[in-house]
N, C-alpha and C positions, 0 to 999 in steps of 0.2 A: 504493500500500500504506500509506503514511504517513497519507493522508487517511482510509482505512478505519479504522485504529486510533484516530485522533483522534476521528472521529465515534462509534466504538464506546465510547470513554471517556465521551463526553457522554451517550450512551444509558444506559450503566452507572451513571453518577453520578445521572442523573435517576431511574431505576428504584430504585436502592438507597436514595436519600434518601426517595422516596415510600413505600417499604415500611417502613423503620425508624421513620418519623415517623407512621405510621398507628396508630390505636388498636388495630387487630386484631393488630399485631405482638406485643403483650404476651401474647396467647393463643397465638401461635406459640411463644414462649419457654416458656410454661407447659405446652404440650401434652405433652411427654415425661414430665413429672412425674406426670401422672394415671395412666398405666399402672404407674409405679413404686409409687405409693401403693396402687393396687389390688393389685399383686403382693405388697407387704408385708402388706396386710390379709388377702389370701387365704392367704399363708404362715402367718401367725399363727393364722388360723382353722383351717387344716388341721392345724397342730401341736397345737392345743388338742383337736381332734376325735381325733387319733391318741393323745394322752395319755389322753383320757377313754374311748376305746374299750376294751372288755374284752379283755384279753390272754389267750391260751390258758394253761391250767394243767395240769400232770401230777399226777394224783391218786395217792397211795400208799395202798394198802389191804393192806399186808403186816403181819406181826406187828410189834408196837411196836418191838422192838430193831432189826429190819431196816429199818423205815421211818426211824428216827432215824439209822442208819448211812448210808442213802442221802442224807438231808438234809445230814449232815456231809460226805459225799464231794462233793456238789455245791458246798458252800461252799468246800471246799479247792481243788478243780479250777478253779472259776470265777476264782480269783486268778491262775492261770497261763494259762488258756485264754480268759478273758474272760467277763464276766457274760452277754453276749448269746449265747454258744455254747449255753447250757443254758436250756431253758424253765423258768419258775417251777414250783416243786413245793409240794405241800400234802398233809399227812396227812389222809385223809378217812375212814379206817376201820381196824379191827383185827379179824381173824378170831376172836381170843380173846374179843372183846366182842360182835361182830355175828354170829358164826357164819359159815356158808357163804353169805354174801350175794352175790347176782348182781352182777358188776361193772357191768352195764348200769343197775342201779338208781342207782349213783353218778353215771353219766353223764347221767341224766335230771334231776338237780338243776341247774336253770339258774343259780342264784345262785353256784355254785362255778365255772362256766364251764370245765369239764374237757374237755380234748381227748382224753386217754387215761387209763386207770386201770391201775396196775401191781399185780398180785397175785402169789401164789406166794411164792418165797423168793429170797434172793440167789444161790443156786446155780442156780435154775430159775425166773426171772421170767417172768410172762405179761403181755403188753401188750394191752389191750382198747380198741378204738376203731375209727374208720373206717379204710379201707385207706390213704388218704392220710396221716392222722394217725399211724398205726402206723409206716408207712415213714419218716416224718419224725423220729419220736422214738426208734425202736428202737436206733439206733447209740449215741446219748447215754446211754440207759438201760442198755445192756449195759456201756458204759465205767464208768458210776457203780457198777453192781452189782459189777463186778470189783474196782474200787478199794475199795468198802465191805467186800468180803469179805476182802481182804488188802492194806491200804494200804502195808505195807513192801515188798511185791513189786513195786509199781508206783510207787515213789518216783521222781519226775521229777528228772533232773539239772539243775543251774543252769548255763545257758550264759553265757559271758562275751561282752560286747558289744565290737565293734571297728568303729567307724563310719568311713566314707569319704564324701567329698562326693557322688560319683556314680560309676556304672559304665557300661561300654559297653553293657551289656544293656538298661538302662532309660533311657539318655540320650535316645534318639530318642522313646521313649514319653512321657517327661516333657515334652519340647519340643513334642510334638504337642498337648498341652493349651494351651500358649501360642499355637501356630498357630491352633487352633480359636477361642480367645478373640479373637485379632486379626481373624480372618475374620468372626466373628459381629458384632463391634463395627462394622467397616467396612460390612458388609452392612446392618445395622440402620440406620445413619446414611444410607446411600445410598438405601435403600428409603423412609425417612422423608422425605428432603429432595428427591431427584431427581424424584419424581413431581409435585411442585408446578410443574415447568417446563411440563407438558403444557398447562395453561390460560393460559400467559403471554401469548399473542397474541390470545386470543379477544376480550378487551375492546377492543383497538385495532382489530380487524376490525369489531366491531359498531358502533363510533361513528366509523368512517371515518378514524381517526387514522393507520392504517397507510398510507393513500393519500398523506397529507401527508408521512409519513416517507420513503416510497418515492420521492417526487418530489424530496426534499431531499437525501437521503444514500443511499449504496449499501445494498442489503438485507443484504449481508454484515455491515455495521456494526450494523444493527438486531439481527440474530441474535446476533452476538458480544457486543454490549453487554448484551443481556438475559440471555445465558447467564452472563456474569461478574457481573452484578448479583445473580442468584440464588445464584451461588457465594459471593459476599461475604456475603449474608444467611445462608447455611448455615454459613459459617465463624464468623460472629458468634454464631449460635445455639450452635454447638459450644463456643465459648469460654465462654459463659455456663454451659452445662450442665456443662462440665468443672470450672469454678470451684466451682459449687454442689456437684457430686459430690465434689470434693476436700475441701471443708469438711465435708461429711457424713461422709466416711470418717475424717477426723481426729477429729471429735466421737465417732463410734462406735468408733474405734480398731480398725477391722476391715479394714485394708488387706489384700487377698488376696495370697498368696505364690505367684506363678506361677514356674515354672522359667525360668531365664535362656535367652533365645533364642541361636541360634548366632552371630548377628552382634552380640550385646550389646544392652542395653536402649536406649541413646541412638539407635543406628542403626535398631533395629527400630521404635521409636516414630516416628522421622522417615519411615521407609519406609511405615508404616501411614498416616500423614498424607498422604504423597505419593500413595499408591495410592487413598486416598479421593478426592482431588482428580481423579485420572485417571478413576476410575470415574464420578464425578459429571459430568465434562466429556463423556465418551463417551455416557453415558446421557442427560445433559441435551441434548446436540446431537441425539441421536435423538428424544427426546421433544419437543424444540422443533420439529423438522421435522414430526413426526406431528401434534402439537397445533395447529400453524399451519394445517394443512389442515382442521381441524374447524371447522364453521360455528357451532356453538352449544355451550353448556356441557354440554348433554345428550350430545352426541357425545363430548366429552372424558370424561365419566363412563363412557360405553360402552367407550371405548378403555382406560380405566385398569385394568380387571380383567385383560385379557390381558397388558398391560404388566407388571403385578405378578407374574403367573404366570411370565413370561419371566425376570424378575429371580430368582425362586425357583429356576428350573431352572439358571440360571448358577451360583448359589450352591451348590446341591446337587452340581452337577458338580465344582466346585472342591473341595468338601469330600470327595467320593468319591475324588478324585485325590490327596488330601493324603498318604496313607500309601503311595503308589505312586511315590515319587520316582525319576526317571530312566526310568520306563516310558513307553511311547508315549501312554497316556491322560493321564499327568501332563504330558508335554511338550505335548500338544495343548491341555490346559487352560491352560498358561502362554502359548501362542501365540494362542489364540482371544481376540480383544480383550475381549469382555464378561466372560469368566471369568478373564482374565489377572491383574487386580489381586488377586483373592482367592487364586489359585494362587501368585502371587509372594509374598504374605504368608506362606503356608505354607513356601515355600522359605527366606524370611528367617529363620524360626524354626528350621528344620532344617539348613540348610547355611550355612557362613560365607562363601561366594563372593559378591562384590558386582558383578562386571562384568555378569552377566546381568540385574541389576536396571536398570542403565543402558540396556541394549538394550531391555528391556521397556518402560521409561518412554518412550523415544524412539518406539518403535512405537505406543504408546498415544496419544501426542500427535499423531502423523501420522494415526492412525485417527480421532481426534476432529475434526481439521481436515477430513478427508474427509467425515465424517458431516455436519458443519456446512455444508460446501459443497454436498453433495447435498441437504440440506434447503432451502437457498436456491434451488437450481435448480428443485426440485419446487414450491416455493412460487410462484416466478415463473411457472412454466408452468401450474399448475393453479388458482391463486388470483388472481394479479394479472393479470386479463384486462381489456382495454379494449375498449369498443364492444360490439356485439351479435353479433360473429362467432361466438362460442362459445355463444350462447344461442338463436339462431333455430333451429338444427339440432335442439335437444332440446326445443323449445317444445311444451307439452301432453303431455309424456311424463314418467313417473317411473321410477326405477331401484331394483330390489330389491337391498338390500345395497349400493346405490350402484354396482352393476356391470351388472345385468341389466335391460334396458329392458322395462317393462310398460305397457300401455295403461290409460287412465283418469285 
């Protein structure tokens, strides 16, 4: 066992050094910043489009005194109920000046961008527009008309504020936001980094280095060393990205205010970091075994899509179980190895107990060892074949999907 770890350390040091000193490593570090820049640009563009897009307007075509009272009522109530509660209003006509003009004529004027037109009087207003627009605006127009008709009768009392830090009613709901944030962050990093392990042994297999390594050291050392070399590269990347992100947040002064998790921030951050390592080791061990049996880069690319879909399913399953704490589906998500890291992050945010995290981490370590061992066994049996014993039997034959023998 000691020799296995010593050889694994040599392999890990060799691979880690080769990766970080390569010119391509700088592109690996810069990779996550491109989606961030695209997201910022898309957000600014979307905000600009939303600001420039024409907003619906309620047209007032009542007698001038009634229209002015409606405008005044909107201005007063918007202070208490919020500006966004009421659609913008505009006086577009006056029966005393325009006569009995058809309300549809006002709606046809595109420059006003009217959604509905209000005619009649404060006692009996008529709202003209499409069915959807009328249903959307009627309640607000009725409220404004009632207030405009008799403001004193609808004087709103001023409520006194008495603030508390949190209540039992919204405690879990607020912490769910923190749980979702932790799950998304760990999933994003795992999906971004663990998939790179798939192609880790293709180069060694193509130039026969794997045969030299297999003759020199145990294959367990090769798998273990390569897995931890990739983990070291991932942690180095996370350190760089975290440092840059922290500097960016300090400059922008926009640090998000997430609700405090049940276990507290220091323990929660530590658990998120630990569960990322566990998720990476389990998926990395699985991907290393799958990728080691791929003969070419093309096969690795073919495998990558179902692997990514499997990651998404595990994440969605853990997210679904987040609000079902203690129920069988949540317990299964916490026990199932591939969804366990994400489900346990949710528990860390919602529940203060710590002992089940120790049990989960031990189970995940054992499962990662099992996957690594299984990958080594399959690699030895299916790839590391010596002589022609396994080749003469299948000579001249091809296999559809690698399983069904066909002639030709």
